[in-house]
BAMIRO-556174 format. One record per residue (C-alpha): residue in three letters; x, y, z. Coordinates in steps of 0.5 Angstrom, whole numbers. Example, Ala and Ser with C-alpha at 12.3 -4.5 7.8 and 13.67 -1.06 7.14 Angstrom:
<atoms>
<atom><resn>ala</resn><u>25</u><v>-9</v><w>16</w></atom>
<atom><resn>ser</resn><u>27</u><v>-2</v><w>14</w></atom>
</atoms>
This chain:
<atoms>
<atom><resn>met</resn><u>71</u><v>186</v><w>-157</w></atom>
<atom><resn>pro</resn><u>64</u><v>182</v><w>-156</w></atom>
<atom><resn>pro</resn><u>60</u><v>186</v><w>-151</w></atom>
<atom><resn>asn</resn><u>59</u><v>180</v><w>-146</w></atom>
<atom><resn>ile</resn><u>67</u><v>180</v><w>-144</w></atom>
<atom><resn>lys</resn><u>67</u><v>187</v><w>-143</w></atom>
<atom><resn>ser</resn><u>61</u><v>187</v><w>-138</w></atom>
<atom><resn>ile</resn><u>64</u><v>181</v><w>-134</w></atom>
<atom><resn>asn</resn><u>71</u><v>184</v><w>-133</w></atom>
<atom><resn>ser</resn><u>68</u><v>190</v><w>-131</w></atom>
<atom><resn>gln</resn><u>63</u><v>187</v><w>-125</w></atom>
<atom><resn>lys</resn><u>66</u><v>188</v><w>-118</w></atom>
<atom><resn>ile</resn><u>66</u><v>182</v><w>-114</w></atom>
<atom><resn>phe</resn><u>64</u><v>185</v><w>-108</w></atom>
<atom><resn>lys</resn><u>59</u><v>191</v><w>-107</w></atom>
<atom><resn>glu</resn><u>60</u><v>197</v><w>-105</w></atom>
<atom><resn>pro</resn><u>58</u><v>198</v><w>-97</w></atom>
<atom><resn>gly</resn><u>51</u><v>201</v><w>-97</w></atom>
<atom><resn>lys</resn><u>47</u><v>204</v><w>-92</w></atom>
<atom><resn>tyr</resn><u>45</u><v>198</v><w>-88</w></atom>
<atom><resn>thr</resn><u>52</u><v>194</v><w>-88</w></atom>
<atom><resn>thr</resn><u>54</u><v>196</v><w>-81</w></atom>
<atom><resn>trp</resn><u>47</u><v>194</v><w>-79</w></atom>
<atom><resn>lys</resn><u>47</u><v>187</v><w>-82</w></atom>
<atom><resn>ile</resn><u>54</u><v>185</v><w>-79</w></atom>
<atom><resn>leu</resn><u>51</u><v>187</v><w>-72</w></atom>
<atom><resn>glu</resn><u>45</u><v>183</v><w>-73</w></atom>
<atom><resn>leu</resn><u>50</u><v>177</v><w>-75</w></atom>
<atom><resn>ile</resn><u>54</u><v>178</v><w>-69</w></atom>
<atom><resn>ile</resn><u>48</u><v>179</v><w>-64</w></atom>
<atom><resn>ile</resn><u>45</u><v>172</v><w>-67</w></atom>
<atom><resn>gly</resn><u>52</u><v>169</v><w>-66</w></atom>
<atom><resn>leu</resn><u>52</u><v>171</v><w>-59</w></atom>
<atom><resn>leu</resn><u>45</u><v>169</v><w>-58</w></atom>
<atom><resn>ile</resn><u>46</u><v>162</v><w>-60</w></atom>
<atom><resn>gly</resn><u>52</u><v>162</v><w>-56</w></atom>
<atom><resn>gly</resn><u>49</u><v>164</v><w>-50</w></atom>
<atom><resn>ile</resn><u>43</u><v>159</v><w>-51</w></atom>
<atom><resn>met</resn><u>48</u><v>153</v><w>-52</w></atom>
<atom><resn>trp</resn><u>52</u><v>155</v><w>-46</w></atom>
<atom><resn>thr</resn><u>46</u><v>155</v><w>-42</w></atom>
<atom><resn>ile</resn><u>44</u><v>148</v><w>-44</w></atom>
<atom><resn>asn</resn><u>51</u><v>146</v><w>-42</w></atom>
<atom><resn>phe</resn><u>50</u><v>149</v><w>-36</w></atom>
<atom><resn>leu</resn><u>44</u><v>146</v><w>-34</w></atom>
<atom><resn>tyr</resn><u>46</u><v>139</v><w>-36</w></atom>
<atom><resn>glu</resn><u>53</u><v>140</v><w>-32</w></atom>
<atom><resn>tyr</resn><u>50</u><v>142</v><w>-26</w></atom>
<atom><resn>ala</resn><u>43</u><v>140</v><w>-26</w></atom>
<atom><resn>tyr</resn><u>42</u><v>134</v><w>-29</w></atom>
<atom><resn>ile</resn><u>48</u><v>130</v><w>-27</w></atom>
<atom><resn>thr</resn><u>47</u><v>132</v><w>-20</w></atom>
<atom><resn>leu</resn><u>40</u><v>129</v><w>-20</w></atom>
<atom><resn>asp</resn><u>43</u><v>123</v><w>-24</w></atom>
<atom><resn>asn</resn><u>48</u><v>122</v><w>-18</w></atom>
<atom><resn>thr</resn><u>43</u><v>123</v><w>-13</w></atom>
<atom><resn>gln</resn><u>39</u><v>118</v><w>-16</w></atom>
<atom><resn>ala</resn><u>45</u><v>113</v><w>-16</w></atom>
<atom><resn>ile</resn><u>46</u><v>115</v><w>-9</w></atom>
<atom><resn>val</resn><u>39</u><v>113</v><w>-6</w></atom>
<atom><resn>ile</resn><u>39</u><v>107</v><w>-10</w></atom>
<atom><resn>leu</resn><u>46</u><v>105</v><w>-7</w></atom>
<atom><resn>asn</resn><u>44</u><v>107</v><w>0</w></atom>
<atom><resn>ser</resn><u>37</u><v>103</v><w>0</w></atom>
<atom><resn>ser</resn><u>41</u><v>96</v><w>-2</w></atom>
<atom><resn>ala</resn><u>46</u><v>97</v><w>3</w></atom>
<atom><resn>gly</resn><u>42</u><v>93</v><w>9</w></atom>
<atom><resn>ile</resn><u>40</u><v>87</v><w>5</w></atom>
<atom><resn>asp</resn><u>46</u><v>83</v><w>7</w></atom>
<atom><resn>thr</resn><u>44</u><v>78</v><w>13</w></atom>
<atom><resn>ile</resn><u>49</u><v>78</v><w>19</w></atom>
<atom><resn>asp</resn><u>51</u><v>71</v><w>22</w></atom>
<atom><resn>asp</resn><u>49</u><v>72</v><w>30</w></atom>
<atom><resn>lys</resn><u>52</u><v>66</v><w>32</w></atom>
<atom><resn>ser</resn><u>59</u><v>69</v><w>29</w></atom>
<atom><resn>phe</resn><u>58</u><v>76</v><w>31</w></atom>
<atom><resn>asn</resn><u>57</u><v>74</v><w>39</w></atom>
<atom><resn>ala</resn><u>63</u><v>69</v><w>39</w></atom>
<atom><resn>ile</resn><u>67</u><v>75</v><w>36</w></atom>
<atom><resn>lys</resn><u>64</u><v>80</v><w>41</w></atom>
<atom><resn>met</resn><u>66</u><v>75</v><w>47</w></atom>
<atom><resn>ala</resn><u>73</u><v>74</v><w>44</w></atom>
<atom><resn>ile</resn><u>74</u><v>82</v><w>44</w></atom>
<atom><resn>lys</resn><u>71</u><v>82</v><w>51</w></atom>
<atom><resn>leu</resn><u>76</u><v>77</v><w>54</w></atom>
<atom><resn>lys</resn><u>82</u><v>81</v><w>50</w></atom>
<atom><resn>asn</resn><u>80</u><v>87</v><w>53</w></atom>
<atom><resn>asp</resn><u>78</u><v>84</v><w>60</w></atom>
<atom><resn>leu</resn><u>85</u><v>83</v><w>63</w></atom>
<atom><resn>pro</resn><u>86</u><v>78</v><w>69</w></atom>
<atom><resn>asn</resn><u>89</u><v>82</v><w>76</w></atom>
<atom><resn>ile</resn><u>96</u><v>80</v><w>77</w></atom>
<atom><resn>asp</resn><u>97</u><v>79</v><w>85</w></atom>
<atom><resn>asn</resn><u>104</u><v>81</v><w>88</w></atom>
<atom><resn>lys</resn><u>105</u><v>74</v><w>91</w></atom>
<atom><resn>ile</resn><u>107</u><v>71</v><w>84</w></atom>
<atom><resn>arg</resn><u>114</u><v>67</v><w>85</w></atom>
<atom><resn>asn</resn><u>120</u><v>70</v><w>82</w></atom>
<atom><resn>ile</resn><u>123</u><v>65</v><w>78</w></atom>
<atom><resn>phe</resn><u>130</u><v>68</v><w>77</w></atom>
<atom><resn>tyr</resn><u>131</u><v>68</v><w>85</w></atom>
<atom><resn>tyr</resn><u>134</u><v>62</v><w>88</w></atom>
<atom><resn>gly</resn><u>135</u><v>61</v><w>95</w></atom>
<atom><resn>asn</resn><u>141</u><v>60</v><w>99</w></atom>
</atoms>
């Protein structure tokens, strides 16, 4: 047999666990947790700080432009008088003729 084939077959795919294998795995887990924590923090700040400030800015802009429309004073006063006439009912006297009563 040629020496190259024997050496290829006898090599192991994975190395035997060494002295620092658990530390390497622990390092990968810690780095993953740190990256996940950073991503969660960025998402939290975006959701609760940036969007809140953006909505507040939109509310301020909408409130500042709410009073731009002009009011027609003539129509407003006419409607106000119509409501006043509707609410101020006339007094009805007791001397009103009964139309259903016919004299003898």
